[in-house]
C-alpha positions, 0 to 999 in steps of 0.5 A: 584531440581531447574531448571537450566537456560541455559547459553548464551554461551551454547545456542550459542554452540547449535545454532552453532551446529544445524543451517545450513550453513548461505549461500547456493550456487546455481551452474549452469553449461553450455558451460564448465563454472560454474556460482555460486550464493550465497544465504543467508539462512536468514536475521536478524530482522532489515533486515526483517523489511526493506525487507517487508517495501520496498516491500509494499512501492513499490507496493503502488503508487501515481496517478496524483491527489495525491491519493495512490493506490495499483499496484499488477502488480508490486508485483512479480517484487518488491519481486524479487528485494528485495530477490536479494538485501537482499539474493543475495549480489553478484548479482547487483541490476541494472539488469533491468526489462527485466532480472528480468522478465526473471529470474522470468518467463522464467527461474528457477533462481528466483525459485531456489533462493527462494528454497535456503532460509530458508523455515521458513523465506521465509514463514514468509516473504511472510505472512508478505508481504501479511499482510502488504499489506492487512493492507495498503489496509484497511487503504486506504478503511477506508479513502475512506469511510470517504470521501464518508460519508463527501460528503453525509453529504455535499449533504444532507446539500445542499439539506436541504438548497435548500428546505428551499430556495424553500419554500421562493419562494412563493410571489416572482415575476417571475424575482426575482425567475429566478435570485434566481435560477441562483444564486443557482448553485454558492452557497455553503450550507452555502451561501444558508442558507444566501440566505434564509434570503436575500429572506425573506427580499425581500418578506417583501418589 
């Protein structure tokens, strides 16, 4: 008997029957008052992409010289803000850093929010954040290596030009030698090579 494919409608029925409630409710009771925070159990693919990208963009900053760098001290705060934005739609985003830090470090509120998210998705999000940050760091490290290699190449080129220039100093009187040395500091590697040609002309005169 050939395998019978499962229809979309039956799959939808199965998902509806097996999945948990899409929203969990956290309740805090104190001073004869109940405060409720609804927490979505999961978010969709587009939201997942926006969630991870938003956190990664938050923890990479630009310094005064225009160079990008990683700011790990922002990570917990950025995560908390994005979990609130994507999973707690009733909480206002304009909480301020002090309130968010209190929710993170001096109360159980953020931990309670994390525990009410689907464990499978929470773990996936955390792994995705770590992987995205590691990838971005590897890109930045690769760029730094390229800069260093370029600088080394330029230094080597300047050294070779200086050696060639020095070799031509024999036969030049002291005043011409001093003038040439004073000019070296202002020359690029390309101009140094040109200077060698000029000095050769001088020595021929």
